[in-house]
Structures are given as C-alpha cells and as structure tokens.
C-alpha positions as CSV (number, residue, x, y, z in Angstrom):
1,M,8.1,-25.9,21.0
2,Q,6.6,-28.6,18.7
3,R,8.2,-28.2,15.3
4,K,5.6,-27.2,12.7
5,S,5.5,-29.0,9.4
6,M,6.3,-27.1,6.2
7,K,2.8,-27.8,5.0
8,T,1.4,-26.0,8.0
9,V,3.7,-23.1,7.5
10,M,2.8,-22.7,3.8
11,Q,-0.9,-23.0,4.6
12,G,-0.6,-20.2,7.2
13,A,1.4,-18.0,4.8
14,L,-1.3,-18.5,2.1
15,L,-4.1,-17.7,4.6
16,L,-2.3,-14.5,5.7
17,S,-1.7,-13.5,2.0
18,V,-5.3,-14.0,1.1
19,A,-6.5,-12.1,4.1
20,S,-4.1,-9.3,3.3
21,L,-5.2,-9.2,-0.3
22,I,-8.9,-9.0,0.7
23,A,-8.1,-6.2,3.2
24,K,-6.1,-4.2,0.6
25,I,-9.0,-4.5,-1.9
26,L,-11.5,-3.4,0.7
27,S,-9.3,-0.5,1.7
28,A,-9.1,0.7,-1.9
29,V,-12.7,0.0,-3.1
30,Y,-14.6,1.7,-0.3
31,R,-13.3,5.1,-1.2
32,V,-15.3,5.1,-4.5
33,P,-18.8,5.1,-2.9
34,F,-17.4,7.2,0.0
35,Q,-16.3,9.9,-2.5
36,N,-19.5,9.7,-4.4
37,M,-21.5,10.4,-1.2
38,V,-19.3,13.1,0.4
39,G,-18.1,14.9,-2.8
40,N,-14.6,16.3,-3.6
41,T,-14.4,18.5,-0.5
42,G,-15.5,15.7,1.9
43,F,-13.0,13.4,0.3
44,Y,-10.3,16.1,0.7
45,V,-11.1,16.3,4.5
46,Y,-10.8,12.5,4.9
47,Q,-7.7,12.1,2.7
48,Q,-5.8,14.9,4.5
49,I,-5.7,12.9,7.7
50,Y,-5.7,9.4,6.1
51,P,-1.9,9.2,5.9
52,I,-1.7,9.4,9.7
53,Y,-4.0,6.4,10.0
54,G,-2.2,4.6,7.1
55,I,1.1,4.9,8.8
56,G,-0.2,3.6,12.1
57,M,-2.1,0.8,10.4
58,T,1.0,-0.3,8.5
59,F,3.1,-0.4,11.7
60,A,0.4,-2.4,13.6
61,L,-0.7,-4.7,10.8
62,S,2.4,-5.7,8.8
63,G,5.7,-3.9,9.6
64,L,6.1,-4.5,13.4
65,P,4.3,-7.9,13.5
66,M,6.8,-9.2,10.8
67,F,9.8,-7.9,12.8
68,I,8.4,-9.3,16.1
69,S,7.7,-12.7,14.5
70,K,11.4,-12.8,13.6
71,L,12.4,-12.2,17.1
72,V,10.0,-14.7,18.5
73,A,11.3,-17.4,16.1
74,E,14.9,-16.7,17.2
75,N,14.0,-17.9,20.7
76,E,13.6,-21.6,21.4
77,S,11.9,-21.7,24.9
78,A,8.3,-20.7,25.4
79,E,9.3,-18.7,28.6
80,N,11.8,-16.6,26.7
81,K,9.3,-15.9,23.9
82,L,6.8,-14.6,26.5
83,T,9.4,-12.5,28.3
84,L,10.5,-11.1,25.0
85,I,7.0,-10.0,23.9
86,S,6.3,-8.6,27.3
87,R,9.3,-6.3,27.1
88,L,8.5,-5.4,23.5
89,F,5.0,-4.5,24.6
90,I,6.3,-2.1,27.3
91,I,8.7,-0.4,24.8
92,L,6.0,-0.1,22.1
93,A,3.4,1.1,24.6
94,G,5.7,3.9,25.6
95,F,6.1,5.0,22.0
96,S,2.4,4.7,21.3
97,V,1.3,6.7,24.4
98,A,3.8,9.4,23.5
99,L,2.5,9.6,19.9
100,F,-1.1,9.7,21.1
101,L,-0.3,12.6,23.5
102,F,1.6,14.4,20.8
103,L,-1.3,14.2,18.3
104,Q,-3.8,15.2,21.0
105,G,-1.7,18.2,22.1
106,F,-0.4,19.4,18.8
107,A,-3.4,18.7,16.6
108,L,-4.1,22.4,16.0
109,P,-0.5,23.3,14.9
110,I,-0.5,20.2,12.7
111,A,-3.8,21.1,11.1
112,S,-2.6,24.7,10.6
113,T,0.6,23.5,8.9
114,M,-1.7,21.6,6.5
115,G,-3.4,24.9,5.8
116,D,-6.7,24.0,7.4
117,P,-7.1,24.4,11.2
118,S,-10.6,22.9,11.0
119,L,-8.9,19.5,10.6
120,T,-8.0,19.6,14.3
121,P,-10.8,17.3,15.7
122,I,-10.2,14.8,12.9
123,I,-6.5,14.4,13.9
124,R,-7.6,14.0,17.5
125,S,-10.2,11.4,16.5
126,V,-7.7,9.2,14.6
127,S,-5.0,9.4,17.3
128,W,-7.0,7.1,19.6
129,M,-6.1,4.1,17.4
130,F,-2.4,4.3,18.5
131,L,-3.4,3.2,22.0
132,F,-4.4,-0.2,20.5
133,S,-1.3,-0.5,18.3
134,P,1.0,-2.1,20.9
135,F,-1.3,-5.0,21.7
136,L,-2.2,-5.6,18.1
137,A,1.4,-5.5,16.9
138,I,2.7,-7.7,19.7
139,S,0.0,-10.3,19.6
140,R,0.1,-10.6,15.8
141,G,3.9,-10.8,15.8
142,Y,3.8,-13.6,18.5
143,F,1.4,-15.8,16.7
144,Q,3.2,-15.3,13.4
145,G,6.4,-16.2,15.1
146,Q,4.6,-19.4,16.2
147,Y,3.6,-20.0,12.6
148,D,-0.1,-19.6,13.5
149,M,-1.4,-17.0,11.0
150,R,-5.2,-17.5,11.8
151,P,-5.5,-14.9,14.5
152,T,-3.7,-12.3,12.5
153,A,-5.7,-13.0,9.3
154,L,-9.0,-13.0,11.1
155,S,-8.3,-9.8,13.1
156,Q,-7.1,-8.1,9.8
157,L,-10.4,-9.0,8.0
158,V,-12.5,-7.9,11.0
159,E,-10.6,-4.6,11.4
160,Q,-11.0,-3.6,7.7
161,A,-14.7,-4.8,7.5
162,I,-15.6,-2.8,10.6
163,R,-13.7,0.3,9.5
164,V,-15.2,0.3,6.0
165,T,-18.7,-0.3,7.4
166,V,-18.4,2.6,9.9
167,I,-17.1,4.9,7.2
168,L,-19.8,4.2,4.7
169,V,-22.6,4.4,7.4
170,V,-21.2,7.8,8.6
171,A,-21.0,9.1,5.0
172,Y,-24.6,8.1,4.3
173,W,-25.8,9.6,7.6
174,A,-23.8,12.8,7.1
175,M,-25.4,13.2,3.7
176,S,-28.9,12.6,4.9
177,Q,-28.5,14.8,7.9
178,R,-26.6,17.5,6.0
179,W,-23.5,17.5,8.3
180,N,-20.6,19.8,7.5
181,V,-17.6,18.0,6.0
182,Y,-15.5,18.4,9.1
183,K,-18.1,16.7,11.4
184,M,-18.4,13.9,8.9
185,G,-14.6,13.6,8.7
186,T,-14.3,13.4,12.5
187,W,-16.9,10.6,12.7
188,A,-15.4,8.8,9.7
189,M,-11.9,8.8,11.2
190,S,-13.4,7.4,14.4
191,S,-13.7,4.2,12.4
192,A,-10.0,3.6,13.1
193,P,-10.1,3.2,16.9
194,I,-13.5,1.5,16.7
195,A,-12.1,-1.1,14.2
196,A,-9.0,-1.4,16.4
197,I,-11.2,-2.3,19.4
198,F,-12.8,-5.2,17.4
199,A,-9.4,-6.4,16.1
200,S,-8.1,-6.3,19.7
201,A,-11.0,-8.4,20.8
202,V,-10.2,-11.0,18.2
203,M,-6.5,-11.1,19.3
204,L,-7.4,-11.1,23.0
205,Y,-9.6,-14.2,22.5
206,A,-6.7,-15.9,20.8
207,V,-4.4,-15.1,23.7
208,R,-6.8,-16.4,26.3
209,A,-7.7,-19.5,24.3
210,R,-4.0,-20.5,24.3
211,H,-3.6,-19.6,28.0
212,L,-0.7,-17.2,27.5
213,K,0.4,-15.6,30.8
214,V,2.3,-12.6,29.4
215,T,2.2,-10.4,32.5
216,A,3.9,-13.2,34.6
217,A,6.8,-13.2,32.2
218,I,7.9,-9.6,32.6
219,K,10.3,-10.2,35.6
220,R,12.0,-13.2,34.0
221,P,15.6,-12.6,32.8
222,V,16.0,-12.5,29.0
223,L,19.1,-12.2,26.8
224,S,18.2,-8.9,25.3
225,S,18.0,-5.7,27.3
226,Y,15.3,-3.0,26.8
227,G,17.8,-0.8,25.1
228,H,19.0,-3.5,22.7
229,L,15.4,-4.4,21.9
230,A,14.4,-0.8,21.3
231,K,17.4,-0.3,19.0
232,R,16.5,-3.4,16.9
233,M,12.8,-2.3,16.8
234,L,13.8,1.1,15.6
235,I,16.2,0.0,12.9
236,E,14.9,-3.4,11.7
237,G,11.2,-3.0,12.5
238,G,11.3,0.7,11.4
239,T,12.8,-0.2,8.1
240,I,10.2,-2.8,7.3
241,S,7.4,-0.6,8.4
242,L,8.6,2.6,6.7
243,F,8.9,0.8,3.3
244,A,5.5,-0.9,3.7
245,S,4.0,2.6,4.2
246,M,6.1,4.2,1.3
247,M,3.1,5.6,-0.7
248,V,1.4,6.8,2.5
249,L,4.5,8.8,3.5
250,L,4.4,10.5,0.1
251,Q,0.7,11.2,0.6
252,L,1.5,12.7,4.0
253,V,3.8,15.2,2.3
254,D,0.9,15.9,-0.1
255,S,-1.3,16.7,3.0
256,F,1.1,19.4,4.1
257,T,2.0,20.9,0.7
258,V,-0.8,20.6,-2.0
259,M,-3.5,22.6,-0.2
260,R,-1.0,25.2,0.8
261,G,0.5,25.4,-2.6
262,L,-2.9,25.8,-4.3
263,M,-3.7,28.7,-1.9
264,I,-0.3,30.3,-2.5
265,Q,-1.1,30.1,-6.2
266,G,-4.1,32.3,-5.4
267,L,-7.0,29.9,-5.4
268,P,-9.8,30.4,-2.9
269,S,-9.9,27.9,0.0
270,M,-13.0,26.1,-1.2
271,I,-11.7,25.6,-4.7
272,A,-8.3,24.5,-3.4
273,K,-10.0,21.9,-1.2
274,S,-12.1,20.6,-4.1
275,I,-9.0,20.3,-6.4
276,K,-7.1,18.4,-3.6
277,G,-10.1,16.1,-3.4
278,V,-9.9,15.4,-7.1
279,Y,-6.1,14.8,-6.8
280,D,-6.8,12.3,-4.0
281,R,-8.8,10.1,-6.5
282,G,-5.5,8.8,-7.7
283,Q,-4.7,7.0,-4.4
284,P,-7.3,4.2,-4.6
285,L,-6.4,3.8,-8.3
286,V,-2.8,3.3,-7.4
287,Q,-3.6,1.1,-4.5
288,L,-5.7,-1.2,-6.7
289,G,-3.0,-1.3,-9.3
290,L,-0.4,-2.2,-6.7
291,V,-2.6,-5.1,-5.4
292,V,-2.8,-6.6,-8.9
293,A,0.9,-6.1,-9.6
294,T,2.4,-7.3,-6.4
295,S,-0.1,-10.2,-5.4
296,F,1.8,-12.7,-7.7
297,S,5.3,-11.5,-7.0
298,S,4.9,-11.5,-3.2
299,S,4.1,-15.2,-3.3
300,L,7.5,-15.9,-4.9
301,L,9.6,-13.6,-2.7
302,P,9.8,-15.9,0.4
303,S,11.7,-18.5,-1.6
304,L,14.5,-16.0,-2.3
305,T,15.7,-16.0,1.3
306,E,15.6,-19.7,1.5
307,T,17.5,-20.1,-1.8
308,L,20.2,-17.7,-0.6
309,N,20.5,-19.4,2.8
310,R,21.1,-22.7,1.0
311,G,24.1,-21.1,-0.9
312,F,22.5,-21.3,-4.3
313,H,23.5,-17.8,-5.4
314,S,23.0,-18.3,-9.1
315,Q,19.5,-19.6,-8.6
316,F,18.8,-16.6,-6.3
317,V,19.9,-14.2,-9.0
318,R,17.7,-16.0,-11.6
319,Q,14.7,-16.0,-9.4
320,A,15.1,-12.4,-8.3
321,N,15.4,-11.2,-11.9
322,T,12.4,-13.2,-12.9
323,V,10.2,-11.7,-10.2
324,V,11.3,-8.2,-11.2
325,R,10.6,-8.7,-14.9
326,I,7.1,-10.3,-14.4
327,S,6.1,-7.8,-11.8
328,V,7.2,-4.7,-13.9
329,A,5.4,-6.2,-17.0
330,I,2.1,-6.6,-15.0
331,A,2.5,-3.2,-13.4
332,T,3.2,-1.5,-16.7
333,A,0.2,-3.1,-18.3
334,A,-2.1,-2.0,-15.4
335,S,-0.7,1.6,-15.3
336,V,-0.8,2.2,-19.1
337,G,-4.2,0.5,-19.3
338,L,-5.5,2.9,-16.6
339,I,-4.0,5.9,-18.5
340,A,-5.7,4.8,-21.8
341,L,-9.0,4.4,-20.0
342,M,-8.8,7.3,-17.6
343,P,-11.8,9.3,-19.0
344,E,-14.0,6.2,-18.8
345,V,-12.6,5.1,-15.4
346,N,-13.0,8.5,-13.9
347,V,-16.7,8.7,-15.0
348,L,-17.4,5.2,-13.9
349,L,-15.9,5.6,-10.4
350,F,-16.3,9.3,-9.6
351,G,-19.1,10.5,-11.9
352,N,-17.1,13.0,-14.0
353,Q,-13.8,13.6,-15.9
354,Q,-12.3,16.1,-13.5
355,G,-8.5,15.7,-13.2
356,N,-7.9,13.2,-16.1
357,R,-4.4,14.5,-16.9
358,M,-3.4,14.8,-13.2
359,L,-4.6,11.3,-12.4
360,S,-3.0,9.9,-15.6
361,V,0.4,11.1,-14.4
362,Y,-0.2,9.9,-10.9
363,V,-1.0,6.3,-11.9
364,L,2.5,6.0,-13.4
365,S,3.4,5.5,-9.7
366,I,2.1,1.9,-10.0
367,I,5.1,0.9,-12.2
368,L,7.8,2.5,-10.0
369,A,6.2,1.6,-6.7
370,T,6.0,-2.1,-7.7
371,L,9.6,-2.1,-8.8
372,I,10.7,-0.4,-5.5
373,M,8.7,-2.9,-3.4
374,I,10.3,-5.9,-5.2
375,D,13.8,-4.4,-5.0
376,N,13.3,-3.6,-1.3
377,S,12.4,-7.2,-0.6
378,I,15.4,-8.5,-2.5
379,L,17.8,-6.2,-0.7
380,Q,16.3,-7.1,2.7
381,S,16.8,-10.8,1.8
382,L,20.5,-9.8,1.4
383,N,20.3,-8.0,4.8
384,Q,21.0,-4.6,3.2
385,F,18.7,-2.6,5.5
386,M,20.6,0.6,5.4
387,V,20.6,0.6,1.6
388,T,16.8,0.5,1.5
389,I,16.5,3.2,4.1
390,A,18.8,5.4,2.0
391,G,16.7,4.8,-1.0
392,L,13.5,5.7,0.8
393,A,15.2,8.9,2.2
394,I,16.2,10.0,-1.3
395,G,12.5,9.7,-2.5
396,L,11.1,11.5,0.5
397,L,13.7,14.2,0.3
398,I,12.8,14.9,-3.4
399,K,9.1,15.0,-2.5
400,I,9.6,17.3,0.4
401,M,11.9,19.7,-1.4
402,F,9.9,20.1,-4.6
403,N,6.3,19.3,-4.0
404,Q,4.9,22.7,-2.9
405,W,7.0,24.6,-5.5
406,A,5.6,22.3,-8.2
407,V,2.1,22.9,-7.0
408,V,2.5,26.7,-7.0
409,R,4.2,26.6,-10.4
410,F,2.0,24.0,-12.2
411,G,-1.0,23.3,-10.1
412,A,-2.0,20.0,-8.6
413,I,-0.6,18.1,-11.5
414,G,2.8,19.2,-10.3
415,A,2.4,17.1,-7.2
416,S,1.6,14.1,-9.4
417,W,4.8,14.7,-11.4
418,V,6.9,15.1,-8.2
419,T,5.5,11.8,-6.8
420,V,6.6,10.1,-10.0
421,V,10.1,11.7,-9.9
422,A,10.6,10.9,-6.2
423,L,9.8,7.2,-6.9
424,L,12.0,7.3,-10.0
425,G,14.9,8.5,-7.8
426,M,14.2,5.9,-5.3
427,A,13.9,3.1,-7.9
428,G,17.1,4.2,-9.7
429,F,19.1,4.1,-6.4
430,L,17.9,0.6,-5.5
431,R,18.5,-0.7,-9.0
432,H,22.1,0.7,-8.9
433,Q,22.7,-1.2,-5.7
434,L,21.3,-4.4,-7.1
435,R,23.5,-4.2,-10.2
436,N,26.4,-4.5,-7.8
437,E,24.9,-7.9,-6.8
438,N,24.7,-9.0,-10.5
439,L,20.9,-8.4,-10.3
440,A,20.4,-6.4,-13.5
441,A,17.0,-7.7,-14.4
442,F,16.4,-5.6,-17.5
443,K,18.5,-7.2,-20.2
444,R,18.1,-8.1,-23.9
445,G,16.0,-5.0,-24.8
446,F,13.3,-5.8,-22.2
447,L,12.4,-2.2,-21.4
448,G,12.3,-1.2,-25.1
449,K,10.0,-4.1,-25.9
450,L,7.8,-3.3,-23.0
451,L,7.5,0.4,-24.0
452,L,6.6,-0.5,-27.6
453,I,4.0,-3.0,-26.5
454,S,2.5,-0.5,-24.0
455,L,2.3,2.3,-26.5
456,I,0.6,0.0,-29.2
457,M,-1.8,-1.3,-26.5
458,M,-2.7,2.3,-25.5
459,G,-3.3,3.3,-29.1
460,A,-5.5,0.2,-29.7
461,V,-7.6,0.9,-26.6
462,R,-8.2,4.5,-27.7
463,V,-9.1,3.4,-31.2
464,A,-11.7,1.0,-29.8
465,M,-13.4,3.7,-27.7
466,P,-15.5,5.3,-30.5
467,I,-17.1,1.8,-31.1
468,G,-18.1,1.7,-27.5
469,N,-19.4,5.3,-27.6
470,W,-21.5,4.5,-30.7
471,L,-23.0,1.4,-29.1
472,T,-23.8,3.2,-25.8
473,A,-25.0,6.5,-27.2
474,A,-28.4,6.3,-25.4
475,W,-27.1,4.9,-22.1
476,S,-26.5,6.7,-18.9
477,P,-22.9,8.1,-18.5
478,R,-21.9,5.6,-15.9
479,M,-23.3,2.5,-17.7
480,A,-21.7,3.7,-20.9
481,A,-18.4,4.2,-19.1
482,L,-18.7,0.7,-17.6
483,F,-19.2,-0.8,-21.1
484,D,-16.4,1.3,-22.6
485,A,-14.0,0.4,-19.8
486,S,-14.8,-3.3,-20.2
487,L,-14.3,-3.2,-23.9
488,G,-11.0,-1.3,-23.5
489,I,-9.7,-3.8,-20.9
490,L,-10.6,-6.7,-23.3
491,V,-8.8,-5.0,-26.2
492,G,-5.8,-4.0,-24.0
493,V,-5.3,-7.5,-22.6
494,L,-5.5,-9.2,-26.0
495,V,-3.1,-6.7,-27.7
496,F,-0.6,-6.7,-24.8
497,M,-0.5,-10.5,-24.5
498,L,-0.3,-11.1,-28.3
499,L,2.6,-8.6,-28.7
500,A,4.4,-9.8,-25.6
501,L,4.3,-13.4,-26.9
502,K,5.3,-12.3,-30.4
503,L,8.2,-10.2,-29.3
504,N,9.3,-12.7,-26.5
505,L,9.0,-10.1,-23.7
506,L,9.3,-13.0,-21.2
507,T,10.8,-16.5,-21.6
508,L,8.6,-19.6,-21.7
509,R,9.8,-20.5,-18.2
510,E,8.7,-17.0,-16.9
511,W,5.3,-17.3,-18.6
512,L,4.7,-20.6,-17.0
513,L,5.1,-19.1,-13.5
514,L,1.8,-17.2,-14.0
515,P,-1.5,-18.9,-12.8
516,K,-3.0,-21.4,-15.3
517,A,-0.4,-20.3,-17.8
518,N,-0.3,-23.6,-19.7
519,H,-4.0,-23.3,-20.5
520,W,-4.3,-19.7,-21.8
521,L,-0.9,-19.8,-23.5
522,R,-2.2,-22.5,-25.8
523,W,-5.1,-20.3,-26.6
524,F,-3.0,-17.3,-27.4
525,K,-0.6,-19.5,-29.5
526,K,-3.5,-20.5,-31.7
C-alpha cells in the first residue's frame, strides 16, 4: 500500500473529529424540540428504548470501527486486509443476527421487565438497525485503517441527519394526528434502521468506487483464525465500545429500574412515566456538557501513544496530566454553570422548572464522566485494557445494585445520586491505577482551587439573576429565560476565568494550549 503522508493522516483525523462533534451535537440538540412536541410521557417512551439504540450505534459508529482499523493497519498486503475484513464481517454478522432475533423474540419480556409491556413494538422497531451494523462497522473500520476518513465522516453525518429528521417529522405528525405515545415511539425508533440504510448506501458507494472485491477474499488463507479474531473482537473491540457507551449503559439500568422503583413507591403508572420523562431531560444536558468538555482534550490524546512509543515517558506523564487538568477544569465550569442556571435552562429548553434538583444532581456526571473518558484513553495507551474493564464493571455494579432501592427510598432524584456515585467509584478506581504510573494529575491544591472558584462563580451567577428578572419582567417566560441564561453564562465565564488566572489554577503553558489563548489571555490580564 502506498504510504500516506502525516499531513493526510492528520487531515483525515481532523475531518472525522469535526464530523463526530457535529453528530454528537445533533444527537443532543434534537431532543429538546422532540420533548417539547411529545411531552414528558412521550419523551419517557422514547428514552426507555434509546439506550438499546445508543449501544448499537456506539458499536457500529466508533467502538468496532476503531478496533477494526487497528487490525487493518497491522496487515501490509491488500489481499490480507480484504481477507481479514471478510472474516470479521462473518463473525460480526453472526452476532448481529443473533441479537436481532433475541430482541424480536424477547421484546415482550424485556418491556415487562422495564415495567411497561406496551414498549414491546418499540423494541422490535429499533432491533432492525442491528442487521446493518456489521457492514457499517466493517466498512468504516477498513477505510479508517487505510487512513481514509471521508466515507466514515460522510456516513456519520448522513446517518444522524436522517435520523433526527425522521424523529422530528414523526413527532410533529404524531402531535397533529393525536397518535398515542407508543405508536409515536415505534415510528420514532424506526429512524434508527432508516438512517442505517442511508449510511450503508454511502459506505456501499465508497466500497464500489474503490473496486473492493471483499467476497472473493473469503477463501484466501489469513494468519488469524475465526476463533482468534472473535476473541480479539470481544476483548479489545468490546473494551473500546463499552467505554464509549458508558453513559448509555447507565441509562439502560435506569430504563429497567426507575419506572419500576417509582411504581413500587406507590405512584400511579401515568405519573411515574411523566416523572421518568422529566428525569430523562438530564441526558441531553450531560451529552452537551461532555461534547464541550472532551472536544479539546480528544485532539491531544492521539499524541500520547506516539510519545510513549518513542520512549519519552516523562513527556508522556506531563502531557497526560495536562490533558486531565484542562479537561476537568472545563467540565467543572460547564457542570457548575448548568447547576447555577438550572431554573433558567429548564424553562428555556423544556418550558417549565420540573425536576430542577434532580437535574442539578444529574449534571454533576459531566465532571466525572469527562475524567473517566480521559483516564480510560490514557490507560488504553498503556495497553491496560483489563484495568479499564474492571473500572467500568465497578460503576455498573454500583448502579445495578442501588438504583431501584434509591428510587423507592428517595424518588427519581435517587437515581441521579446513584449515577454520580457509580461514576465516582469508577473514576476513583481508574485514578488509583494511574497513580501507580506516576500520573497523579491533581497536585498543588488544584482541586481545592477549582472548588473555591466554582462556588464563587455559582454565587456570582445567582446574584446576577435578579437583574435579569427585573429587565425581562414583561417578556414571555422562554425569552426571559434566554436572556437570563445568556447573562448568567457571561458572568460565569468572566468570574471563572478571572479567578482561575488569579489563583494560578493552570500554568501558563497549559493555558496556551487552549484555542486562541494568546489573544484572550492578554484581554483578561488587563
């Protein structure tokens, strides 16, 4: 294969990162108008089944393609690459068909375990997407392994755009035709296989344009057997995919426990569904927070593996600690800012202030999830896959063991607290493992300074709110909330940055890693 220049590789990585960022923003933002159209109960119906889609999407979009691209890059000859992906396709197709049949056959027991048998057709609707996952994962992984990110990026954007369009059109039509929420949910979830068809068409065009004869390669001998490939896919590919879908896995536990817990508490079914719909508002908020917090750090992480491979361990430690500190600082500012502005944000996005306390607790997940994602990437660059799996298992175990009990005891806010505690257990375990590698990022009173700055910022934002309320007294609730939130963001950013610079939260070298830092640092210094 012709060797690709580093410039081409970096351009491809940037293209894929931008496409991924746009797709994540689309995936978070569409839920706001969707919830506004279908209400709390309609949102509950959709979000109950969403984790099944989310896990499947993560495997087909990021987790498995990343693993497959690594295997493709390990092989030199074009023939071996094609033989490899043909065998991987057969393995993955077997898993996917089995999962499709399982979801079709056991949709009713799954829905009943969630506490709502009426969800059965929605589970069957989303299951069709798994039939397209093998081709999407294999084709994306192959092109990424060839350092050609364009097909993956385009298919990713097409998939999300089609899915979001279908969902919003269904929501509007369901509202105008007065469909019941389960019929709406079934059609909304059909957006997953429909979007997968369009994404597959994009990848099929790319395969044909490059004249790849995959079927002819199946009978060729290859170094790895089916068993060996399946084992690597399960361990390495599974690790990458599971961590990429960490928050979705926690949401899956919520789907099986929150609704049931509220009903055990004694709430009528309709009220329990509405409360679960309010609880689910936290997911797009966290998703948006994670996009902001991880977009910068993810651009620095690929250099860690390269630095380590060159034998520059001290430089690796310095870079890793820098990424952790910057990411946690940004995530904390985003999380605490959301908490301070939760009444205004809730009205702006969802039309009322239902669940303010519950959502305020839930968005603390932004800080811990960001730290976990960064630590996971660092540990994977050190090839410590089993450590990351153990950390994920700890978090899931905490969530599974205590979630329903917490909902019965404290209401839906209990599930928010258990999510935070589960992530805290996961983060604590991974941090402990990294300290053994001399990667203790939080030194010199960093966490104490960050806590102090965040509390002062929160106080300043809340002090500024009466000014906004006075200025917008005659405005509509949503327009007033928009102005108040904008004012709060401005005050919060100014206070956070001024205090962070005053207290030397980050070093000058770390500040300069941020985009356009030399320009706005001069302004703040004045």
